[in-house]
C-alpha beads as a LAMMPS data file, in Angstrom:
LAMMPS data file: protein, C-alpha beads

371 atoms
370 bonds

1 atom types
1 bond types

-500.0 500.0 xlo xhi
-500.0 500.0 ylo yhi
-500.0 500.0 zlo zhi

Masses

1 110.0

Atoms # bond

1 1 1 -13.785 14.920 16.548
2 1 1 -17.191 13.357 16.051
3 1 1 -19.362 13.019 12.958
4 1 1 -22.717 11.371 12.281
5 1 1 -23.430 9.826 8.898
6 1 1 -26.572 10.872 7.028
7 1 1 -29.356 8.304 6.752
8 1 1 -29.319 5.456 5.803
9 1 1 -25.737 5.203 7.109
10 1 1 -24.428 2.823 4.463
11 1 1 -20.854 1.724 3.796
12 1 1 -20.859 4.132 0.846
13 1 1 -21.736 6.986 3.237
14 1 1 -18.824 5.985 5.462
15 1 1 -16.466 5.875 2.476
16 1 1 -17.500 9.412 1.525
17 1 1 -16.897 10.608 5.094
18 1 1 -13.413 9.056 5.160
19 1 1 -12.641 10.611 1.765
20 1 1 -13.594 14.062 3.094
21 1 1 -11.397 13.598 6.175
22 1 1 -8.528 12.435 3.981
23 1 1 -8.945 15.446 1.672
24 1 1 -8.384 18.009 4.414
25 1 1 -4.701 18.748 5.153
26 1 1 -3.547 18.308 8.739
27 1 1 -3.158 21.495 10.763
28 1 1 0.599 22.167 10.797
29 1 1 0.289 24.269 13.972
30 1 1 -0.820 21.192 15.951
31 1 1 0.471 17.636 16.394
32 1 1 0.195 15.908 13.025
33 1 1 -2.663 13.542 13.816
34 1 1 -6.457 13.575 14.123
35 1 1 -8.911 11.123 15.665
36 1 1 -12.487 10.931 14.382
37 1 1 -15.467 9.047 15.846
38 1 1 -18.072 8.362 13.156
39 1 1 -21.508 7.031 14.113
40 1 1 -24.803 6.702 12.280
41 1 1 -24.077 3.411 10.505
42 1 1 -27.313 1.528 9.836
43 1 1 -26.126 -1.600 11.676
44 1 1 -25.185 0.327 14.823
45 1 1 -21.446 -0.038 14.451
46 1 1 -19.105 2.886 15.129
47 1 1 -16.127 3.764 12.928
48 1 1 -12.901 5.146 14.380
49 1 1 -10.716 7.053 11.932
50 1 1 -7.147 7.876 12.940
51 1 1 -5.346 10.207 10.554
52 1 1 -1.613 10.531 11.167
53 1 1 1.188 11.977 9.065
54 1 1 3.298 9.339 7.325
55 1 1 6.436 11.124 8.529
56 1 1 5.568 10.083 12.091
57 1 1 5.118 6.366 11.462
58 1 1 4.522 3.880 8.673
59 1 1 1.466 1.640 8.431
60 1 1 3.145 -1.394 10.002
61 1 1 4.260 0.674 13.001
62 1 1 0.792 2.190 13.326
63 1 1 -0.759 -1.285 13.539
64 1 1 1.677 -2.172 16.342
65 1 1 0.693 0.949 18.262
66 1 1 -2.981 0.098 17.752
67 1 1 -2.340 -3.359 19.201
68 1 1 -1.393 -1.647 22.462
69 1 1 -4.623 0.356 22.387
70 1 1 -6.935 -2.615 21.836
71 1 1 -7.216 -5.586 24.183
72 1 1 -7.856 -9.294 23.685
73 1 1 -10.125 -9.162 26.762
74 1 1 -13.675 -7.869 26.070
75 1 1 -13.991 -6.980 29.771
76 1 1 -10.896 -4.757 29.764
77 1 1 -12.216 -1.195 30.088
78 1 1 -8.859 0.422 30.820
79 1 1 -7.932 1.491 27.283
80 1 1 -4.521 3.032 26.671
81 1 1 -5.288 5.276 23.720
82 1 1 -2.652 5.672 21.070
83 1 1 -1.825 9.308 21.877
84 1 1 -1.594 8.708 25.641
85 1 1 1.116 6.050 25.537
86 1 1 4.294 6.924 27.439
87 1 1 7.126 8.490 25.483
88 1 1 10.113 6.232 25.030
89 1 1 13.442 7.254 26.445
90 1 1 15.870 8.738 23.947
91 1 1 18.665 6.669 25.470
92 1 1 19.577 3.262 24.130
93 1 1 19.935 2.197 20.539
94 1 1 19.690 4.954 17.947
95 1 1 17.092 4.644 15.204
96 1 1 19.746 4.695 12.496
97 1 1 23.362 3.610 12.509
98 1 1 26.001 6.155 11.601
99 1 1 28.217 4.935 8.815
100 1 1 31.987 5.205 8.881
101 1 1 33.947 6.207 5.802
102 1 1 34.843 2.631 4.857
103 1 1 31.241 1.470 5.272
104 1 1 30.016 4.392 3.170
105 1 1 32.364 3.362 0.366
106 1 1 31.024 -0.179 0.614
107 1 1 27.437 1.049 0.327
108 1 1 28.354 3.170 -2.701
109 1 1 29.926 0.142 -4.384
110 1 1 26.766 -1.880 -3.731
111 1 1 24.600 0.849 -5.221
112 1 1 26.844 1.278 -8.250
113 1 1 26.617 -2.461 -8.961
114 1 1 22.847 -2.448 -8.403
115 1 1 22.309 0.499 -10.764
116 1 1 24.646 -1.068 -13.340
117 1 1 22.624 -4.298 -13.301
118 1 1 19.427 -2.315 -13.867
119 1 1 20.883 -0.352 -16.791
120 1 1 22.284 -3.499 -18.408
121 1 1 18.906 -5.207 -18.135
122 1 1 17.177 -2.101 -19.530
123 1 1 19.524 -2.134 -22.528
124 1 1 19.281 -5.874 -23.164
125 1 1 15.586 -6.133 -22.240
126 1 1 16.011 -9.891 -21.984
127 1 1 13.629 -10.612 -19.111
128 1 1 10.273 -8.775 -18.931
129 1 1 9.802 -10.049 -15.365
130 1 1 12.441 -7.545 -14.218
131 1 1 10.674 -4.214 -13.747
132 1 1 12.891 -1.358 -14.949
133 1 1 12.423 2.117 -13.392
134 1 1 11.086 4.723 -15.851
135 1 1 10.263 2.024 -18.429
136 1 1 6.658 1.475 -17.354
137 1 1 3.645 2.789 -19.251
138 1 1 2.481 6.331 -18.563
139 1 1 -1.136 6.459 -17.408
140 1 1 -3.052 9.725 -17.371
141 1 1 -5.404 8.218 -14.784
142 1 1 -2.657 7.030 -12.430
143 1 1 0.236 9.416 -13.038
144 1 1 -1.315 12.772 -13.923
145 1 1 -1.677 15.944 -11.873
146 1 1 -2.645 15.635 -8.197
147 1 1 -5.573 17.636 -6.838
148 1 1 -6.595 18.130 -3.223
149 1 1 -9.712 15.937 -3.255
150 1 1 -9.450 12.268 -2.335
151 1 1 -11.551 9.242 -3.131
152 1 1 -11.694 6.196 -0.871
153 1 1 -13.473 2.871 -1.205
154 1 1 -13.059 -0.460 0.567
155 1 1 -14.200 -4.056 0.520
156 1 1 -13.556 -7.071 2.720
157 1 1 -12.813 -10.751 2.124
158 1 1 -12.677 -13.834 4.289
159 1 1 -8.946 -14.460 4.683
160 1 1 -9.353 -18.240 4.245
161 1 1 -10.799 -17.627 0.788
162 1 1 -7.830 -15.575 -0.417
163 1 1 -5.209 -17.770 1.247
164 1 1 -6.699 -20.860 -0.397
165 1 1 -6.649 -19.129 -3.772
166 1 1 -3.022 -18.092 -3.238
167 1 1 -2.133 -21.674 -2.279
168 1 1 -3.690 -23.033 -5.461
169 1 1 -1.756 -20.489 -7.504
170 1 1 1.520 -21.198 -5.662
171 1 1 1.667 -17.493 -4.846
172 1 1 1.872 -15.296 -1.778
173 1 1 -1.117 -13.230 -0.711
174 1 1 0.663 -10.106 -1.943
175 1 1 1.270 -11.656 -5.360
176 1 1 -2.393 -12.638 -5.570
177 1 1 -3.414 -9.062 -4.740
178 1 1 -1.085 -7.750 -7.458
179 1 1 -2.610 -10.138 -9.999
180 1 1 -6.134 -8.996 -9.116
181 1 1 -5.038 -5.364 -9.334
182 1 1 -3.559 -6.032 -12.771
183 1 1 -6.988 -7.152 -13.958
184 1 1 -8.629 -4.119 -12.335
185 1 1 -6.285 -1.683 -14.070
186 1 1 -6.665 -3.395 -17.457
187 1 1 -10.449 -3.216 -17.237
188 1 1 -10.590 0.303 -15.808
189 1 1 -8.298 1.767 -18.464
190 1 1 -10.333 -0.003 -21.144
191 1 1 -13.579 1.448 -19.761
192 1 1 -12.057 4.938 -19.817
193 1 1 -10.808 4.492 -23.374
194 1 1 -7.135 4.750 -22.422
195 1 1 -4.968 2.238 -24.257
196 1 1 -1.812 0.976 -22.546
197 1 1 1.021 0.246 -24.961
198 1 1 3.338 -0.952 -22.184
199 1 1 2.763 -2.807 -18.953
200 1 1 2.031 -0.935 -15.745
201 1 1 4.386 -1.388 -12.792
202 1 1 3.656 -1.497 -9.052
203 1 1 5.870 -0.139 -6.292
204 1 1 5.539 -2.516 -3.342
205 1 1 6.879 -1.570 0.113
206 1 1 8.414 -4.552 1.893
207 1 1 9.656 -4.891 5.445
208 1 1 13.246 -3.795 5.778
209 1 1 13.413 -3.521 9.547
210 1 1 16.705 -4.588 11.061
211 1 1 17.438 -5.236 14.752
212 1 1 19.028 -1.812 15.241
213 1 1 16.150 0.211 13.825
214 1 1 13.850 2.058 16.225
215 1 1 10.378 0.447 15.819
216 1 1 8.820 3.939 15.701
217 1 1 10.692 4.751 12.508
218 1 1 9.626 4.048 8.934
219 1 1 11.749 1.086 7.804
220 1 1 10.495 -0.136 4.463
221 1 1 12.289 -1.040 1.303
222 1 1 10.627 -0.801 -2.095
223 1 1 10.518 -3.340 -4.896
224 1 1 9.154 -2.820 -8.411
225 1 1 6.871 -5.508 -9.826
226 1 1 5.763 -5.742 -13.451
227 1 1 1.957 -6.106 -13.527
228 1 1 1.903 -7.467 -17.102
229 1 1 -1.221 -5.485 -17.940
230 1 1 -0.342 -6.051 -21.599
231 1 1 -1.267 -9.759 -21.264
232 1 1 -4.907 -10.788 -21.693
233 1 1 -4.759 -14.207 -19.974
234 1 1 -5.240 -13.824 -16.170
235 1 1 -3.407 -17.081 -15.414
236 1 1 -0.441 -16.011 -17.535
237 1 1 -0.415 -12.608 -15.845
238 1 1 -0.453 -14.219 -12.395
239 1 1 2.473 -16.518 -13.184
240 1 1 4.559 -13.675 -14.560
241 1 1 3.713 -11.388 -11.637
242 1 1 4.830 -14.083 -9.176
243 1 1 8.164 -14.369 -10.973
244 1 1 8.632 -10.589 -11.178
245 1 1 7.891 -10.201 -7.465
246 1 1 10.357 -12.884 -6.436
247 1 1 13.156 -11.569 -8.653
248 1 1 12.680 -8.100 -7.152
249 1 1 12.751 -9.459 -3.593
250 1 1 15.925 -11.413 -4.321
251 1 1 17.580 -8.272 -5.651
252 1 1 16.609 -6.195 -2.595
253 1 1 17.726 -8.987 -0.240
254 1 1 21.174 -8.929 -1.853
255 1 1 21.703 -5.352 -0.621
256 1 1 22.706 -4.212 2.847
257 1 1 20.228 -2.249 4.982
258 1 1 21.890 1.061 4.075
259 1 1 22.088 0.307 0.362
260 1 1 18.459 -0.854 0.349
261 1 1 17.411 2.467 1.902
262 1 1 19.201 4.485 -0.788
263 1 1 17.909 2.091 -3.458
264 1 1 14.376 2.937 -2.308
265 1 1 15.100 6.679 -2.448
266 1 1 16.365 6.322 -6.013
267 1 1 13.175 4.498 -7.007
268 1 1 11.139 7.295 -5.406
269 1 1 13.198 10.067 -7.050
270 1 1 10.651 10.989 -9.778
271 1 1 7.879 11.243 -7.166
272 1 1 10.059 13.345 -4.851
273 1 1 11.050 15.574 -7.776
274 1 1 7.410 16.256 -8.580
275 1 1 6.660 17.008 -4.928
276 1 1 9.359 19.686 -4.561
277 1 1 9.085 21.257 -8.032
278 1 1 5.328 21.231 -8.545
279 1 1 5.736 19.287 -11.800
280 1 1 2.901 16.948 -10.892
281 1 1 2.120 14.585 -13.756
282 1 1 4.908 15.947 -15.968
283 1 1 7.650 13.476 -15.033
284 1 1 7.650 9.835 -16.141
285 1 1 7.187 7.695 -13.007
286 1 1 9.461 4.897 -11.823
287 1 1 6.251 2.947 -11.213
288 1 1 2.537 3.597 -11.665
289 1 1 0.804 2.512 -8.468
290 1 1 1.727 1.733 -4.855
291 1 1 0.508 -1.525 -3.299
292 1 1 0.975 -2.239 0.426
293 1 1 0.128 -5.264 2.552
294 1 1 0.005 -4.789 6.322
295 1 1 -0.527 -7.556 8.878
296 1 1 -2.955 -6.594 11.623
297 1 1 -3.876 -8.474 14.817
298 1 1 -4.570 -12.180 14.332
299 1 1 -6.824 -12.634 17.385
300 1 1 -10.121 -10.906 18.334
301 1 1 -9.561 -7.382 19.659
302 1 1 -11.733 -5.096 21.782
303 1 1 -11.815 -1.427 22.714
304 1 1 -13.819 -0.551 25.842
305 1 1 -15.801 -3.755 25.317
306 1 1 -16.536 -3.151 21.643
307 1 1 -15.242 -5.741 19.164
308 1 1 -12.928 -4.714 16.339
309 1 1 -14.919 -5.804 13.285
310 1 1 -12.754 -4.531 10.418
311 1 1 -9.554 -2.650 9.721
312 1 1 -8.865 -0.571 6.604
313 1 1 -6.222 1.929 5.525
314 1 1 -6.603 5.293 3.805
315 1 1 -3.094 5.774 2.471
316 1 1 -1.246 8.877 1.256
317 1 1 -0.944 9.536 -2.468
318 1 1 1.631 11.784 -4.098
319 1 1 2.174 13.964 -7.178
320 1 1 2.303 11.618 -10.150
321 1 1 1.082 8.709 -7.962
322 1 1 -2.701 9.026 -7.900
323 1 1 -3.701 5.542 -6.715
324 1 1 -2.797 3.501 -3.663
325 1 1 -4.041 0.028 -2.794
326 1 1 -3.480 -1.075 0.799
327 1 1 -4.463 -4.461 2.206
328 1 1 -4.800 -5.008 5.967
329 1 1 -5.418 -8.443 7.492
330 1 1 -7.059 -8.829 10.878
331 1 1 -8.569 -11.818 12.686
332 1 1 -9.723 -13.861 9.719
333 1 1 -10.657 -10.885 7.551
334 1 1 -8.749 -9.000 4.850
335 1 1 -9.633 -5.361 4.215
336 1 1 -8.808 -3.992 0.766
337 1 1 -8.913 -0.207 0.333
338 1 1 -8.288 2.074 -2.638
339 1 1 -7.194 5.677 -2.084
340 1 1 -7.332 7.883 -5.175
341 1 1 -7.115 11.406 -6.495
342 1 1 -10.826 12.098 -6.934
343 1 1 -10.279 14.416 -9.888
344 1 1 -8.395 11.757 -11.869
345 1 1 -10.434 8.740 -10.713
346 1 1 -13.888 10.008 -9.889
347 1 1 -15.520 6.606 -9.369
348 1 1 -13.274 4.899 -6.820
349 1 1 -16.052 2.427 -5.989
350 1 1 -15.758 1.061 -9.511
351 1 1 -12.269 -0.159 -8.575
352 1 1 -13.646 -2.225 -5.681
353 1 1 -16.285 -3.742 -7.978
354 1 1 -13.625 -4.688 -10.519
355 1 1 -11.406 -6.082 -7.752
356 1 1 -14.169 -8.388 -6.533
357 1 1 -14.727 -9.547 -10.121
358 1 1 -10.981 -10.122 -10.555
359 1 1 -10.799 -12.392 -7.493
360 1 1 -13.789 -14.394 -8.766
361 1 1 -12.111 -14.707 -12.177
362 1 1 -8.886 -15.997 -10.610
363 1 1 -10.889 -18.522 -8.569
364 1 1 -12.513 -19.763 -11.764
365 1 1 -9.151 -19.975 -13.539
366 1 1 -7.542 -21.870 -10.648
367 1 1 -10.443 -24.369 -10.517
368 1 1 -10.001 -25.068 -14.218
369 1 1 -6.222 -25.394 -13.797
370 1 1 -6.619 -27.760 -10.831
371 1 1 -9.054 -29.906 -12.786

Bonds

1 1 1 2
2 1 2 3
3 1 3 4
4 1 4 5
5 1 5 6
6 1 6 7
7 1 7 8
8 1 8 9
9 1 9 10
10 1 10 11
11 1 11 12
12 1 12 13
13 1 13 14
14 1 14 15
15 1 15 16
16 1 16 17
17 1 17 18
18 1 18 19
19 1 19 20
20 1 20 21
21 1 21 22
22 1 22 23
23 1 23 24
24 1 24 25
25 1 25 26
26 1 26 27
27 1 27 28
28 1 28 29
29 1 29 30
30 1 30 31
31 1 31 32
32 1 32 33
33 1 33 34
34 1 34 35
35 1 35 36
36 1 36 37
37 1 37 38
38 1 38 39
39 1 39 40
40 1 40 41
41 1 41 42
42 1 42 43
43 1 43 44
44 1 44 45
45 1 45 46
46 1 46 47
47 1 47 48
48 1 48 49
49 1 49 50
50 1 50 51
51 1 51 52
52 1 52 53
53 1 53 54
54 1 54 55
55 1 55 56
56 1 56 57
57 1 57 58
58 1 58 59
59 1 59 60
60 1 60 61
61 1 61 62
62 1 62 63
63 1 63 64
64 1 64 65
65 1 65 66
66 1 66 67
67 1 67 68
68 1 68 69
69 1 69 70
70 1 70 71
71 1 71 72
72 1 72 73
73 1 73 74
74 1 74 75
75 1 75 76
76 1 76 77
77 1 77 78
78 1 78 79
79 1 79 80
80 1 80 81
81 1 81 82
82 1 82 83
83 1 83 84
84 1 84 85
85 1 85 86
86 1 86 87
87 1 87 88
88 1 88 89
89 1 89 90
90 1 90 91
91 1 91 92
92 1 92 93
93 1 93 94
94 1 94 95
95 1 95 96
96 1 96 97
97 1 97 98
98 1 98 99
99 1 99 100
100 1 100 101
101 1 101 102
102 1 102 103
103 1 103 104
104 1 104 105
105 1 105 106
106 1 106 107
107 1 107 108
108 1 108 109
109 1 109 110
110 1 110 111
111 1 111 112
112 1 112 113
113 1 113 114
114 1 114 115
115 1 115 116
116 1 116 117
117 1 117 118
118 1 118 119
119 1 119 120
120 1 120 121
121 1 121 122
122 1 122 123
123 1 123 124
124 1 124 125
125 1 125 126
126 1 126 127
127 1 127 128
128 1 128 129
129 1 129 130
130 1 130 131
131 1 131 132
132 1 132 133
133 1 133 134
134 1 134 135
135 1 135 136
136 1 136 137
137 1 137 138
138 1 138 139
139 1 139 140
140 1 140 141
141 1 141 142
142 1 142 143
143 1 143 144
144 1 144 145
145 1 145 146
146 1 146 147
147 1 147 148
148 1 148 149
149 1 149 150
150 1 150 151
151 1 151 152
152 1 152 153
153 1 153 154
154 1 154 155
155 1 155 156
156 1 156 157
157 1 157 158
158 1 158 159
159 1 159 160
160 1 160 161
161 1 161 162
162 1 162 163
163 1 163 164
164 1 164 165
165 1 165 166
166 1 166 167
167 1 167 168
168 1 168 169
169 1 169 170
170 1 170 171
171 1 171 172
172 1 172 173
173 1 173 174
174 1 174 175
175 1 175 176
176 1 176 177
177 1 177 178
178 1 178 179
179 1 179 180
180 1 180 181
181 1 181 182
182 1 182 183
183 1 183 184
184 1 184 185
185 1 185 186
186 1 186 187
187 1 187 188
188 1 188 189
189 1 189 190
190 1 190 191
191 1 191 192
192 1 192 193
193 1 193 194
194 1 194 195
195 1 195 196
196 1 196 197
197 1 197 198
198 1 198 199
199 1 199 200
200 1 200 201
201 1 201 202
202 1 202 203
203 1 203 204
204 1 204 205
205 1 205 206
206 1 206 207
207 1 207 208
208 1 208 209
209 1 209 210
210 1 210 211
211 1 211 212
212 1 212 213
213 1 213 214
214 1 214 215
215 1 215 216
216 1 216 217
217 1 217 218
218 1 218 219
219 1 219 220
220 1 220 221
221 1 221 222
222 1 222 223
223 1 223 224
224 1 224 225
225 1 225 226
226 1 226 227
227 1 227 228
228 1 228 229
229 1 229 230
230 1 230 231
231 1 231 232
232 1 232 233
233 1 233 234
234 1 234 235
235 1 235 236
236 1 236 237
237 1 237 238
238 1 238 239
239 1 239 240
240 1 240 241
241 1 241 242
242 1 242 243
243 1 243 244
244 1 244 245
245 1 245 246
246 1 246 247
247 1 247 248
248 1 248 249
249 1 249 250
250 1 250 251
251 1 251 252
252 1 252 253
253 1 253 254
254 1 254 255
255 1 255 256
256 1 256 257
257 1 257 258
258 1 258 259
259 1 259 260
260 1 260 261
261 1 261 262
262 1 262 263
263 1 263 264
264 1 264 265
265 1 265 266
266 1 266 267
267 1 267 268
268 1 268 269
269 1 269 270
270 1 270 271
271 1 271 272
272 1 272 273
273 1 273 274
274 1 274 275
275 1 275 276
276 1 276 277
277 1 277 278
278 1 278 279
279 1 279 280
280 1 280 281
281 1 281 282
282 1 282 283
283 1 283 284
284 1 284 285
285 1 285 286
286 1 286 287
287 1 287 288
288 1 288 289
289 1 289 290
290 1 290 291
291 1 291 292
292 1 292 293
293 1 293 294
294 1 294 295
295 1 295 296
296 1 296 297
297 1 297 298
298 1 298 299
299 1 299 300
300 1 300 301
301 1 301 302
302 1 302 303
303 1 303 304
304 1 304 305
305 1 305 306
306 1 306 307
307 1 307 308
308 1 308 309
309 1 309 310
310 1 310 311
311 1 311 312
312 1 312 313
313 1 313 314
314 1 314 315
315 1 315 316
316 1 316 317
317 1 317 318
318 1 318 319
319 1 319 320
320 1 320 321
321 1 321 322
322 1 322 323
323 1 323 324
324 1 324 325
325 1 325 326
326 1 326 327
327 1 327 328
328 1 328 329
329 1 329 330
330 1 330 331
331 1 331 332
332 1 332 333
333 1 333 334
334 1 334 335
335 1 335 336
336 1 336 337
337 1 337 338
338 1 338 339
339 1 339 340
340 1 340 341
341 1 341 342
342 1 342 343
343 1 343 344
344 1 344 345
345 1 345 346
346 1 346 347
347 1 347 348
348 1 348 349
349 1 349 350
350 1 350 351
351 1 351 352
352 1 352 353
353 1 353 354
354 1 354 355
355 1 355 356
356 1 356 357
357 1 357 358
358 1 358 359
359 1 359 360
360 1 360 361
361 1 361 362
362 1 362 363
363 1 363 364
364 1 364 365
365 1 365 366
366 1 366 367
367 1 367 368
368 1 368 369
369 1 369 370
370 1 370 371
């Protein structure tokens, strides 16, 4: 499908076009993907928008498939488009291992111990860095009823800038993104007059892909990270978020692949319950917002001679989960994109403005700390 942006063809016009595409459900009578060519940008660039159902592949797998479509050679005009790639043989390793009875018992023991640890920590409440499911704040803006309209807004950073800031903070890029998001959510809720009496929590997909998992299959685990939105000091928030993230990763790493999969399903249970019952916004969430970080190609890429200039994600949102932040890195650039329920968050572009301010604030804080 092809669309032309109205004049002047600004980035805001493109964001509105992507939001409209994202708002329309896929046609269930056809293969669950769409490909849109969007022209009319004022600088002459062309946007390609691939919309594909999350049940077919996760974001990390989609980036790998895109790598086969693009080429590192600007003179390569023989593009192998994503939908024309040969189907893999069904023979060979299965996507998922079948578990024997003894292994199933072992997985159940792991899960029982994992759940017990969570309940003990919830009762003791000794370490706020450990994010407890269902104990996060409820946000009307983030966890209310889901409508059909979507909002989408994006911004881009030089990757060297963010990596240097993460290095100064002794944090990973993902932890830096979470800290900036914490500031965004504090400010946005304040602007909307919604007071948060508890901290918000992020659900963060992490790679959980073992050697026996089919690369076409979704293979992510999920960790919960406390965003410490109840703390005013950005440096203090960042330090606590780093600790919360690392404790959650250690806990997930202690589980087997099978137990980690079920652990993720348990964390998603409130969202799944709302999806199948229609109780959108009426069930307390395990976490408030989903934050993903996807690594794209690290070298310059071309499609039919045209250079890939930026890569952004428009992610799915779910009943009771009305905001998604996805970060995609590609060739020295980092694309940050917010996907929202437009009825709950009508000014998605305000989130990108606050995010840019949050990064600048962290840079200022880190300069003062270094001095």
